[in-house]
C-alpha positions in Angstrom: 28.0 -0.1 4.2 28.6 2.8 2.4 25.5 5.6 1.1 24.9 5.0 -2.3 25.5 8.2 -4.8 22.3 9.5 -6.1 22.2 12.1 -9.2 21.5 15.6 -8.2 18.1 16.6 -7.4 17.1 12.8 -7.1 16.0 12.9 -3.3 13.3 15.2 -2.0 10.4 16.8 -3.2 10.2 16.7 -7.5 8.3 19.0 -9.1 5.0 18.0 -9.5 4.6 17.4 -5.4 3.4 20.8 -4.8 1.8 20.8 -8.1 -0.2 18.5 -6.9 -0.7 20.1 -3.5 0.9 17.3 -1.7 2.9 18.0 1.9 4.9 15.3 4.0 3.5 14.8 7.2 5.6 12.0 8.8 9.4 12.4 7.1 10.0 16.1 6.0 13.6 14.8 4.8 14.2 12.6 2.7 16.9 10.5 4.4 15.2 8.5 7.0 17.6 6.0 9.0 15.8 2.9 11.2 17.3 0.7 13.3 13.9 -1.3 12.6 13.0 -3.0 9.6 9.0 -1.2 9.5 8.8 2.6 8.4 5.4 4.0 7.8 5.5 6.8 5.9 3.0 9.8 5.5 1.9 12.4 3.3 -1.4 14.8 3.0 -3.2 15.2 0.2 -4.4 18.8 -0.6 -7.0 17.0 -3.1 -8.1 13.8 -4.3 -4.6 11.9 -5.7 -4.0 8.2 -6.9 -1.0 7.2 -5.3 1.4 4.4 -6.1 5.4 3.5 -5.3 8.3 1.0 -5.0 10.8 0.1 -2.8 14.4 -1.0 -4.4 17.6 -2.2 -2.7 20.1 0.3 -3.8 23.0 -2.7 -3.5 21.1 -5.1 -5.7 18.9 -2.6 -7.7 16.2 -6.1 -7.0 12.5 -4.3 -6.4 10.9 -5.3 -2.9 7.8 -3.5 -3.6 5.8 -6.6 -2.1 6.8 -5.4 0.4 5.4 -2.0 0.2 1.7 -1.2 0.9 0.1 1.5 0.2 -3.7 3.1 1.9 -5.6 6.3 2.4 -7.7 7.3 5.3 -9.5 11.1 4.6 -6.7 13.3 3.4 -3.4 10.9 4.3 -2.1 8.6 2.7 0.3 6.0 4.1 3.1 4.0 2.7 4.0 1.0 4.9 7.0 -0.4 4.1 9.4 -3.8 5.6 12.4 -3.9 4.9 14.0 -7.5 4.1 17.7 -6.8 5.3 20.2 -3.8 6.7 21.1 -1.8 3.8 20.1 1.6 1.7 16.8 1.6 0.1 15.1 4.3 -2.3 11.6 4.6 -1.5 10.0 6.1 -4.8 6.3 7.6 -4.8 4.5 8.5 -7.9 1.1 10.4 -7.8 -1.7 11.7 -9.7 -4.8 13.3 -9.7 -8.0 11.6 -9.5 -9.5 13.7 -11.7 -6.0 12.8 -14.7 -6.8 10.3 -16.7 -3.9 9.5 -17.4 -2.2 6.2 -17.0 1.4 7.4 -15.8 1.8 7.9 -12.6 5.0 10.7 -12.1 7.2 10.6 -9.3 6.6 13.4 -6.5 9.4 12.4 -4.1 12.1 10.8 -3.2 13.4 9.2 0.1 16.6 7.5 0.9 16.3 5.0 4.2 19.6 3.7 5.8 18.3 0.3 7.8 20.3 -0.6 10.1 19.0 -3.5 11.6 16.4 -6.1 10.4 14.8 -8.1 13.6 11.9 -9.2 12.2 11.1 -11.3 9.5 9.0 -9.9 7.0 5.7 -11.3 5.0 5.2 -9.8 1.6 1.9 -7.4 1.1 -1.5 -8.0 -0.9 -0.9 -6.5 -4.1 -2.4 -3.7 -4.6 -5.1 -3.3 -7.6 -5.2 0.4 -9.1 -9.2 0.8 -7.0 -7.4 0.0 -3.7 -5.4 3.3 -4.0 -8.1 5.3 -4.8 -9.3 6.2 -0.7 -9.2 3.0 0.5 -8.0 1.9 4.0 -6.9 -1.7 5.7 -7.7 -2.5 9.5 -6.7 -5.8 9.1 -4.9 -7.8 7.8 -1.9 -6.5 6.7 -0.6 -10.1 6.1 -2.1 -13.6 6.5 -0.2 -16.8 8.0 0.2 -19.6 5.5 -2.2 -22.2 7.7 -5.9 -23.1 8.0 -8.0 -20.7 10.6 -10.3 -17.5 10.6 -8.8 -14.0 9.7 -10.9 -10.9 10.3 -11.0 -8.8 7.6 -11.7 -5.0 8.5 -11.5 -2.7 5.5 -12.8 0.7 4.9 -14.0 0.9 1.0 -15.8 4.3 -0.4 -18.5 4.1 -2.7 -18.9 0.3 -2.4 -22.4 -1.2 -2.8 -20.9 -5.3 -2.0 -17.3 -6.1 0.0 -16.7 -9.7 -0.2 -13.2 -11.9 0.2 -12.5 -14.9 -1.8 -10.3 -17.9 -0.9 -10.1 -19.8 -4.1 -13.3 -20.1 -5.3 -15.3 -19.9 -2.1 -17.1 -16.1 -1.2 -17.4 -15.0 2.3 -20.1 -11.4 2.2 -18.3 -8.5 4.6 -21.2 -6.8 6.1 -21.3 -2.8 6.3 -20.9 -1.5 9.7 -21.0 1.3 8.4 -19.1 5.1 7.3 -17.5 3.2 4.5 -16.3 0.3 6.7 -16.9 -3.3 6.4 -15.8 -6.4 8.5 -16.2 -10.3 8.7 -13.9 -13.6 9.4 -13.4 -15.5 6.6 -12.2 -19.3 7.2 -8.2 -19.4 5.3 -7.2 -22.5 3.7 -2.8 -23.1 3.8 -1.8 -22.3 0.1 -5.2 -20.6 -1.0 -5.4 -17.1 -3.1 -7.0 -14.6 -1.2 -8.6 -11.6 -2.9 -10.8 -8.7 -1.4 -13.3 -7.6 -3.7 -16.2 -4.8 -4.4 -19.2 -4.2 -6.3 -19.9 -0.7 -7.4 -23.6 -1.2 -8.0 -25.3 -2.0 -11.1 -24.8 -5.8 -11.9 -24.9 -7.5 -8.7 -22.4 -10.3 -10.1 -19.4 -7.7 -11.1 -16.7 -7.3 -8.9 -13.2 -5.7 -8.8 -10.2 -7.4 -7.3 -8.7 -4.5 -4.9 -6.6 -6.3 -3.0 -4.9 -10.0 -3.7 -3.2 -12.0 -1.1 -1.2 -15.5 -2.3 -0.8 -17.9 0.5 
């Protein structure tokens, strides 16, 4: 498959990248070739930044952002990527300082990924809501099999007062293991909607959704 033509200046760091005090950590060059269909791209943040991204297959322009998972640990933001088929993909990174209330995140870095083989089956990651992208990190589970069973949850949720998992309408409270880490075993039901939720204090009945898995 031939390399796609891209606009001049599209690849690599965009003007806001250094302004927002971001730097590459795992992949300095904007073109990535892989014979595995799993890639993790990491950046370092020089200030608190909210981030997002999208993943586009260039030949079909299909959006595969459900195969892109964004999380933060300390001053490192990581993008875990699954690539469903061999081919070229655009990974487009967007960011904005947490102190900025603007609803629009400008593009800060663009990669072109050439996937030469796709040896592993892919499974969509959970949907990530806005508050997830402000310092949260997931140890497990990145994906949940669509089957009855028990799944261990472990996540870092800064400033959370209570963290709970819902399976359809059934709530399971996770335990605080210290250092903003919340964990626990949750019974999963096939074909269910599973969410990770946080209460930040105040009204104990009000929870914000962080992640949503649709089995």
